[in-house]
VOPAGU-2260 file (C-alpha; in pm, 1 decimal, decimal comma):
REM VOPAGU-2260
SITE   aa  ch    i         X         Y         Z
SITE  MET   A    0   16824,2    9857,0    1004,0
SITE  ASN   A    1   16537,1    9683,0     802,2
SITE  TYR   A    2   16403,9    9726,8     462,8
SITE  GLN   A    3   16138,6    9975,9     600,5
SITE  LEU   A    4   16403,6   10216,2     611,1
SITE  GLN   A    5   16374,2   10306,8     224,0
SITE  ILE   A    6   15997,4   10310,8     254,5
SITE  GLU   A    7   16006,4   10574,5     532,3
SITE  ALA   A    8   16268,1   10772,4     344,5
SITE  LYS   A    9   16048,1   10785,1      38,9
SITE  GLU   A   10   15764,4   10907,4     263,7
SITE  ASP   A   11   15952,3   11192,5     402,8
SITE  MET   A   12   16127,6   11306,5      88,4
SITE  ASP   A   13   15894,8   11556,6     -43,8
SITE  GLN   A   14   15892,2   11736,9     306,3
SITE  GLN   A   15   16271,7   11771,9     305,1
SITE  GLY   A   16   16297,3   11963,9     -46,6
SITE  ILE   A   17   16646,7   11838,3    -108,5
SITE  ASN   A   18   16833,4   12087,0    -337,1
SITE  MET   A   19   17059,2   11885,9    -582,2
SITE  PHE   A   20   17363,3   12117,7    -644,6
SITE  GLY   A   21   17681,1   12050,6    -875,6
SITE  ASN   A   22   17794,3   12103,6   -1222,9
SITE  GLN   A   23   17640,4   11838,8   -1468,0
SITE  GLU   A   24   17981,5   11790,8   -1618,5
SITE  HIS   A   25   18094,8   11597,8   -1292,1
SITE  THR   A   26   18075,0   11213,1   -1355,1
SITE  LEU   A   27   18135,6   11130,0    -971,3
SITE  TRP   A   28   17796,2   11144,2    -780,0
SITE  VAL   A   29   17962,1   11282,9    -490,6
SITE  GLU   A   30   18038,8   11600,2    -672,0
SITE  LYS   A   31   17742,9   11605,3    -900,2
SITE  PHE   A   32   17507,7   11588,3    -616,6
SITE  ARG   A   33   17720,4   11779,9    -347,4
SITE  PRO   A   34   17455,7   12036,8    -219,3
SITE  GLY   A   35   17500,5   12404,5    -279,3
SITE  THR   A   36   17265,7   12534,1       8,3
SITE  LEU   A   37   17153,2   12431,6     336,0
SITE  ASP   A   38   16839,3   12301,6     206,4
SITE  GLY   A   39   17014,9   12008,6      82,2
SITE  TYR   A   40   17243,1   11950,4     364,6
SITE  VAL   A   41   17185,3   11634,1     563,6
SITE  GLY   A   42   17209,3   11612,4     938,5
SITE  ASN   A   43   17390,0   11828,9    1203,6
SITE  GLU   A   44   17085,3   12038,0    1294,9
SITE  HIS   A   45   17267,8   12124,8    1605,2
SITE  ILE   A   46   17468,9   12368,6    1430,2
SITE  ILE   A   47   17269,8   12469,8    1119,2
SITE  ASP   A   48   17084,0   12767,1    1298,8
SITE  LYS   A   49   17416,9   12926,0    1370,5
SITE  VAL   A   50   17541,6   12857,8    1023,1
SITE  LYS   A   51   17222,3   13034,6     888,0
SITE  ILE   A   52   17298,0   13346,4    1093,1
SITE  TYR   A   53   17650,6   13348,7     936,1
SITE  ILE   A   54   17489,6   13334,3     595,5
SITE  GLU   A   55   17225,1   13577,5     637,7
SITE  SER   A   56   17439,5   13832,0     814,8
SITE  GLY   A   57   17724,3   13778,5     576,1
SITE  ASP   A   58   17954,1   13801,1     860,0
SITE  VAL   A   59   18157,9   13481,6     873,7
SITE  PRO   A   60   18406,1   13413,4    1166,7
SITE  HIS   A   61   18686,1   13172,7    1132,5
SITE  LEU   A   62   18555,5   12827,9    1141,3
SITE  LEU   A   63   18676,0   12480,6    1212,2
SITE  PHE   A   64   18469,1   12185,4    1142,0
SITE  TYR   A   65   18603,2   11845,6    1282,8
SITE  GLY   A   66   18469,4   11481,4    1254,4
SITE  GLN   A   67   18466,8   11162,0    1073,4
SITE  ALA   A   68   18547,9   11124,5     703,3
SITE  GLY   A   69   18257,8   11141,9     461,6
SITE  THR   A   70   18012,5   11320,9     709,4
SITE  GLY   A   71   17979,6   11663,0     546,6
SITE  LYS   A   72   18250,5   11891,1     678,8
SITE  THR   A   73   18379,4   12004,8     331,2
SITE  THR   A   74   18030,0   12036,5     188,7
SITE  LEU   A   75   17930,7   12253,5     474,8
SITE  ALA   A   76   18244,7   12479,6     447,9
SITE  LYS   A   77   18160,6   12525,8      69,0
SITE  ILE   A   78   17801,3   12604,4     139,6
SITE  ILE   A   79   17905,4   12889,7     369,1
SITE  ALA   A   80   18170,6   13010,1     132,3
SITE  GLY   A   81   17946,1   12993,2    -175,1
SITE  ASN   A   82   17655,4   13174,6      -5,3
SITE  VAL   A   83   17818,5   13494,6      99,7
SITE  ASP   A   84   17978,1   13782,2     -57,0
SITE  ALA   A   85   18319,6   13635,2     -92,6
SITE  ASP   A   86   18604,7   13536,8    -320,9
SITE  ILE   A   87   18703,4   13166,2    -245,8
SITE  MET   A   88   19041,1   12988,4    -225,3
SITE  TYR   A   89   19039,3   12609,1    -181,5
SITE  ILE   A   90   19339,4   12417,9     -55,5
SITE  ASN   A   91   19375,7   12042,1      54,1
SITE  ALA   A   92   19622,7   12055,4     319,6
SITE  SER   A   93   19684,9   11671,5     264,4
SITE  ASP   A   94   19872,3   11754,7     -70,2
SITE  GLU   A   95   19969,1   12132,7      31,5
SITE  ASN   A   96   20064,6   12104,8     393,0
SITE  ASN   A   97   20406,3   12298,7     444,2
SITE  ILE   A   98   20499,4   12641,3     541,6
SITE  GLU   A   99   20561,3   12746,3     212,0
SITE  THR   A  100   20203,4   12694,0      99,1
SITE  VAL   A  101   20105,9   12945,7     383,4
SITE  ARG   A  102   20390,5   13193,8     311,9
SITE  THR   A  103   20346,4   13218,9     -56,3
SITE  LYS   A  104   19993,3   13077,9    -183,9
SITE  ILE   A  105   19788,3   13188,1     103,9
SITE  LYS   A  106   19949,2   13505,5     182,3
SITE  ASN   A  107   19966,7   13621,3    -174,4
SITE  TYR   A  108   19583,3   13553,6    -192,6
SITE  ALA   A  109   19508,3   13722,9     139,3
SITE  SER   A  110   19735,5   14032,2      71,6
SITE  THR   A  111   19590,4   14125,5    -257,5
SITE  VAL   A  112   19279,1   14345,0    -293,2
SITE  GLY   A  113   18943,6   14185,1    -346,3
SITE  PHE   A  114   18619,2   14313,5    -510,9
SITE  LYS   A  115   18395,6   14132,8    -247,3
SITE  ARG   A  116   18329,8   14169,7     126,9
SITE  TRP   A  117   18539,8   13890,5     232,5
SITE  LYS   A  118   18805,4   13664,7     102,2
SITE  ILE   A  119   18752,5   13293,9     211,8
SITE  VAL   A  120   19019,0   13036,0     232,2
SITE  ILE   A  121   18885,6   12682,1     288,6
SITE  LEU   A  122   19165,7   12453,5     410,8
SITE  ASP   A  123   19058,2   12110,4     397,2
SITE  GLU   A  124   19235,6   11822,3     600,3
SITE  ALA   A  125   19400,7   12087,1     802,7
SITE  ASP   A  126   19522,5   11830,7    1048,9
SITE  TYR   A  127   19776,6   11725,0     789,5
SITE  MET   A  128   19953,6   12069,1     801,3
SITE  THR   A  129   20286,4   12075,1     983,0
SITE  PRO   A  130   20350,2   12257,0    1301,4
SITE  ASN   A  131   20537,3   12520,8    1135,3
SITE  GLY   A  132   20283,0   12557,0     871,4
SITE  GLN   A  133   20005,3   12587,1    1146,4
SITE  ALA   A  134   20203,4   12864,3    1337,7
SITE  ALA   A  135   20225,3   13065,5    1002,6
SITE  LEU   A  136   19860,0   13015,8     956,5
SITE  ARG   A  137   19796,2   13146,9    1288,6
SITE  ASN   A  138   19979,0   13482,3    1202,4
SITE  LEU   A  139   19807,8   13513,8     879,6
SITE  MET   A  140   19461,6   13481,6    1055,5
SITE  GLU   A  141   19566,0   13782,7    1273,8
SITE  THR   A  142   19724,3   13979,3    1018,2
SITE  PHE   A  143   19437,7   13974,0     757,8
SITE  SER   A  144   19131,3   13947,2     993,2
SITE  LYS   A  145   18968,2   14253,4     865,1
SITE  THR   A  146   18942,6   14104,5     487,0
SITE  THR   A  147   18993,6   13722,0     491,5
SITE  ARG   A  148   18833,7   13441,3     680,4
SITE  PHE   A  149   18946,1   13090,3     717,4
SITE  ILE   A  150   18737,1   12771,2     723,0
SITE  LEU   A  151   18924,2   12465,4     838,4
SITE  THR   A  152   18805,5   12108,4     830,1
SITE  CYS   A  153   18984,2   11827,9     989,2
SITE  ASN   A  154   18929,2   11464,7    1121,7
SITE  TYR   A  155   19132,1   11499,5    1420,4
SITE  VAL   A  156   19088,6   11829,5    1606,7
SITE  GLU   A  157   19365,0   11747,6    1864,1
SITE  LYS   A  158   19634,3   11782,8    1579,5
SITE  ILE   A  159   19514,3   12144,0    1529,9
SITE  ILE   A  160   19727,3   12382,9    1744,9
SITE  ASP   A  161   19540,7   12553,3    2016,5
SITE  PRO   A  162   19619,5   12911,0    1893,8
SITE  ILE   A  163   19430,6   12834,1    1585,6
SITE  GLN   A  164   19152,8   12655,4    1775,0
SITE  SER   A  165   19112,0   12967,9    1996,4
SITE  ARG   A  166   19073,7   13196,5    1681,5
SITE  CYS   A  167   18806,2   12979,3    1537,6
SITE  GLN   A  168   18433,2   12889,7    1614,4
SITE  VAL   A  169   18476,7   12512,1    1655,3
SITE  PHE   A  170   18189,2   12267,3    1552,0
SITE  GLY   A  171   18217,8   11896,9    1573,7
SITE  ILE   A  172   18028,6   11731,7    1263,0
SITE  THR   A  173   17843,0   11414,9    1346,1
SITE  PRO   A  174   17729,6   11150,3    1094,5
SITE  PRO   A  175   17348,1   11184,5     987,3
SITE  ASN   A  176   17138,2   10869,1    1100,1
SITE  LYS   A  177   17089,0   10597,3     851,7
SITE  LYS   A  178   16741,1   10695,8     779,3
SITE  GLU   A  179   16875,1   11053,6     665,8
SITE  VAL   A  180   17140,9   10892,4     448,0
SITE  ALA   A  181   16879,1   10665,4     275,1
SITE  LYS   A  182   16663,4   10973,2     210,2
SITE  ARG   A  183   16965,6   11135,1      40,0
SITE  ILE   A  184   17050,2   10837,1    -162,5
SITE  VAL   A  185   16684,0   10758,5    -257,7
SITE  SER   A  186   16642,0   11129,4    -381,3
SITE  ILE   A  187   16956,3   11092,9    -604,6
SITE  LEU   A  188   16853,3   10752,3    -743,3
SITE  ASP   A  189   16517,1   10907,7    -832,2
SITE  GLU   A  190   16677,4   11205,4    -981,4
SITE  LEU   A  191   16857,9   10974,8   -1211,8
SITE  GLN   A  192   16572,7   10768,3   -1267,2
SITE  VAL   A  193   16769,9   10462,5   -1131,2
SITE  SER   A  194   16548,7   10156,9   -1031,8
SITE  TYR   A  195   16655,3    9970,6    -716,2
SITE  ASP   A  196   16560,8    9690,0    -474,0
SITE  ASN   A  197   16501,8    9779,9    -105,0
SITE  LYS   A  198   16726,9    9489,6      -2,8
SITE  ASP   A  199   17021,6    9607,7    -221,4
SITE  LEU   A  200   16992,2    9976,2     -99,6
SITE  VAL   A  201   17011,0    9885,4     265,4
SITE  THR   A  202   17308,7    9635,4     212,1
SITE  ILE   A  203   17493,7    9918,4      43,0
SITE  ILE   A  204   17416,4   10174,1     307,3
SITE  ASN   A  205   17491,1    9934,8     615,9
SITE  ALA   A  206   17846,1    9842,9     439,0
SITE  GLY   A  207   17923,6   10232,5     402,5
SITE  TYR   A  208   17773,7   10391,7     701,2
SITE  PRO   A  209   17845,0   10654,1     850,5
SITE  ASP   A  210   18075,0   10752,5     541,0
SITE  ILE   A  211   17811,2   10920,1     290,7
SITE  ARG   A  212   18065,9   10966,3      21,8
SITE  ARG   A  213   18154,6   10600,6      46,8
SITE  VAL   A  214   17786,9   10495,1      28,7
SITE  LEU   A  215   17732,2   10694,6    -279,0
SITE  ASN   A  216   18034,6   10578,2    -468,1
SITE  SER   A  217   17925,4   10237,0    -396,0
SITE  CYS   A  218   17578,9   10289,6    -523,0
SITE  GLN   A  219   17731,2   10428,7    -840,4
SITE  ARG   A  220   17957,5   10136,7    -893,5
SITE  GLN   A  221   17660,7    9914,6    -871,7
SITE  VAL   A  222   17437,3   10080,1   -1133,4
SITE  ILE   A  223   17409,9    9917,4   -1461,2
SITE  ASP   A  224   17175,7   10015,2   -1746,1
SITE  GLY   A  225   16971,3   10235,3   -1516,2
SITE  GLN   A  226   16942,8    9961,7   -1232,7
SITE  LEU   A  227   17119,8    9926,6    -906,5
SITE  LYS   A  228   17170,2    9561,4    -843,1
SITE  ILE   A  229   17407,7    9363,4    -637,6
SITE  ASP   A  230   17434,8    8981,4    -638,9
SITE  ASP   A  231   17584,7    8757,9    -378,6
SITE  THR   A  232   17946,2    8800,8    -513,9
SITE  SER   A  233   17905,6    9173,3    -521,2
SITE  VAL   A  234   17776,4    9158,1    -136,5
SITE  ILE   A  235   18083,7    8960,8     -65,0
SITE  GLN   A  236   18338,0    9195,5    -228,8
SITE  ALA   A  237   18157,9    9498,4    -112,2
SITE  ASN   A  238   18194,3    9387,7     263,4
SITE  TYR   A  239   18552,2    9273,6     229,6
SITE  MET   A  240   18658,7    9589,2      51,2
SITE  THR   A  241   18500,3    9807,0     288,7
SITE  LYS   A  242   18649,6    9621,6     575,7
SITE  LEU   A  243   18977,7    9649,5     410,6
SITE  ILE   A  244   18955,6   10014,4     408,5
SITE  GLU   A  245   18886,2   10027,6     775,1
SITE  ILE   A  246   19185,5    9820,0     839,1
SITE  LEU   A  247   19421,0   10058,1     631,2
SITE  GLU   A  248   19269,3   10358,6     840,6
SITE  LYS   A  249   19296,0   10213,7    1177,6
SITE  ASP   A  250   19534,9    9946,7    1236,4
SITE  ASP   A  251   19908,5    9958,4    1292,5
SITE  LYS   A  252   20136,0    9818,5    1020,9
SITE  LYS   A  253   20183,3    9476,2    1170,7
SITE  SER   A  254   19818,7    9415,7    1253,4
SITE  ALA   A  255   19721,4    9556,8     929,0
SITE  PHE   A  256   19908,3    9292,0     720,7
SITE  LYS   A  257   19779,5    9012,1     932,9
SITE  ASN   A  258   19423,9    9115,5     929,5
SITE  ILE   A  259   19400,0    9215,2     559,2
SITE  ARG   A  260   19559,4    8876,9     473,2
SITE  GLN   A  261   19297,9    8684,4     686,4
SITE  LEU   A  262   19029,2    8906,1     526,5
SITE  ILE   A  263   19131,6    8817,5     182,5
SITE  ASN   A  264   19145,6    8464,2     251,6
SITE  ASP   A  265   18799,5    8455,9     415,6
SITE  SER   A  266   18640,1    8637,6     128,6
SITE  LYS   A  267   18710,3    8364,6    -110,3
SITE  VAL   A  268   18762,6    8630,4    -381,8
SITE  LYS   A  269   18985,9    8526,9    -661,1
SITE  ASP   A  270   18940,6    8829,4    -896,2
SITE  PHE   A  271   19089,5    9143,4    -731,5
SITE  SER   A  272   19036,7    9377,5   -1059,2
SITE  ALA   A  273   18756,3    9559,3    -858,9
SITE  LEU   A  274   18972,0    9616,3    -565,2
SITE  HIS   A  275   19206,7    9834,6    -738,0
SITE  LYS   A  276   18929,2   10067,9    -846,1
SITE  PHE   A  277   18774,5   10067,5    -497,5
SITE  LEU   A  278   19085,7   10155,9    -340,8
SITE  PHE   A  279   19127,5   10448,8    -599,4
SITE  ASP   A  280   18757,8   10569,6    -536,3
SITE  GLU   A  281   18804,1   10560,1    -149,8
SITE  ILE   A  282   19161,1   10721,8    -165,5
SITE  ASP   A  283   19063,2   11024,3      15,3
SITE  SER   A  284   18942,6   10821,6     317,2
SITE  TYR   A  285   19265,3   10602,3     377,2
SITE  ALA   A  286   19564,8   10786,6     213,2
SITE  THR   A  287   19531,1   11160,4     298,4
SITE  GLY   A  288   19880,6   11309,9     259,6
SITE  HIS   A  289   19997,1   11009,8      50,4
SITE  ILE   A  290   19747,9   11030,8    -243,7
SITE  ALA   A  291   20014,5   11079,0    -538,1
SITE  SER   A  292   20209,0   10784,9    -410,0
SITE  VAL   A  293   19930,1   10553,6    -350,2
SITE  ILE   A  294   19792,5   10642,7    -700,7
SITE  LEU   A  295   20126,1   10518,1    -846,0
SITE  ILE   A  296   20117,3   10208,1    -650,4
SITE  LEU   A  297   19753,3   10114,1    -761,6
SITE  ALA   A  298   19819,6   10194,3   -1117,9
SITE  GLU   A  299   20138,7    9980,1   -1126,2
SITE  SER   A  300   19945,4    9702,0    -948,7
SITE  GLN   A  301   19650,4    9719,0   -1187,9
SITE  TYR   A  302   19871,6    9692,0   -1483,0
SITE  GLN   A  303   20075,2    9381,0   -1342,1
SITE  ASP   A  304   19756,7    9229,2   -1218,7
SITE  SER   A  305   19683,2    9102,1   -1580,0
SITE  PHE   A  306   20014,7    8907,8   -1601,4
SITE  ALA   A  307   20013,2    8772,7   -1233,1
SITE  VAL   A  308   20006,0    8402,5   -1189,9
SITE  ASP   A  309   19900,4    8402,9    -826,6
SITE  LYS   A  310   19649,8    8679,0    -784,6
SITE  GLU   A  311   19637,2    8658,2    -413,9
SITE  LEU   A  312   20015,0    8675,6    -386,5
SITE  HIS   A  313   20014,7    8979,1    -613,6
SITE  ILE   A  314   19743,5    9170,6    -421,0
SITE  MET   A  315   19918,8    9096,3    -109,8
SITE  SER   A  316   20253,6    9237,3    -247,0
SITE  THR   A  317   20045,6    9553,5    -313,8
SITE  ILE   A  318   19910,7    9553,4      18,9
SITE  VAL   A  319   20263,1    9557,7     146,8
SITE  LYS   A  320   20366,7    9861,3     -59,5
SITE  LEU   A  321   20044,7   10038,7      53,1
SITE  LEU   A  322   20139,5    9969,2     426,0
SITE  ASN   A  323   20496,1   10080,2     375,5
SITE  GLU   A  324   20376,8   10397,1     223,2
SITE  LEU   A  325   20082,6   10485,5     470,9
SITE  LYS   A  326   20241,7   10342,7     795,2
C-alpha cells in the first residue's frame, strides 16, 4: 500500500455518498460514526443485495453473521434492525452468555406483546454462549418465530451449534480492502475538519488493518488540536501495541509470554502509560468474555505504574495477570 491510496480515496468519496450515523453525544468515533443505513456501510457487496431485500420487504429471517473482529458484523445487524418495523433488544453474549439470560431476559422480551411488526434480538458475540444457552436459544427461535427474529454475530461460526445455524441465513463477513477503509477514514477526518499527512494515515491503516474499529481508535488517539500526526515514537508504539494485541488473541499462554517479553524488549519503549489506554480501547478484540476482569487488572496496573521503579518488570507482571485471566 502506498501514499496514492489516500488520494484515490479522496477522488472516489463523493461517488460513495457515505452517510454518517450516530448520536453526537458519543465521544468514541467508532460509535459516533457508525453508519445507520446501507449507504454508509463499507464492503461486503456480495450480501448487500440480499440485505436490501430484507429491509425493503420488512421480512427479516433469522440471521447469523460471522467473521473477523472489527469488520462490520454488529454494524450490519444494527442497520437491518434499525431500518425495519421492529422493537430491538441488544445483548452482548460475552457478558451475558448463560442459560438464565435466555430463559429470563430474552424469553420475557419475546413473549410480551409488541406494537411493531417484529421484535428483533441482536445477540452479539454469540459464539461465547454456553452450549446449554445455545440449546435454549434454539427452542426460543422456534417458539416465537411468528413474532421474533434473531440476528447473531460471532467470530467463530464453528462454535455455533448446528441446530441454530440451520435456522438462520448464514453470511460470512469479509474485511473491506484497504482502499475502502481509507475512504471511510478520510470521510470522517474531513467531517471533523482534521488535517492529516498521507504518510501518517497510511501508517495507521497498515498497523490496524483489517480491523476498522482498531484503525479508527488509533486515528482518534493521534489527533491533537485538529491535526492527525504521528512521530517516530508513536509509530514504534503503535506497531508494538498492535502486535501485542495480536499475540494476546492468537498465541497460547506460554508462547504469548515469551513473544510479548521479546516484543517489549525490541520496542525499546520505556514509558508504558499509553499501553494501558490502548489495551482498554481495544478490549473488545482480545478480552471477549473477560471484559470486567480485564478492566480491573488494567485499572490496578495503571494506578501502580506511577509507583513502579522498574517499568518493564511492572508491565510484564500485568501481562502475566492478563494471560492468567484470558488463557
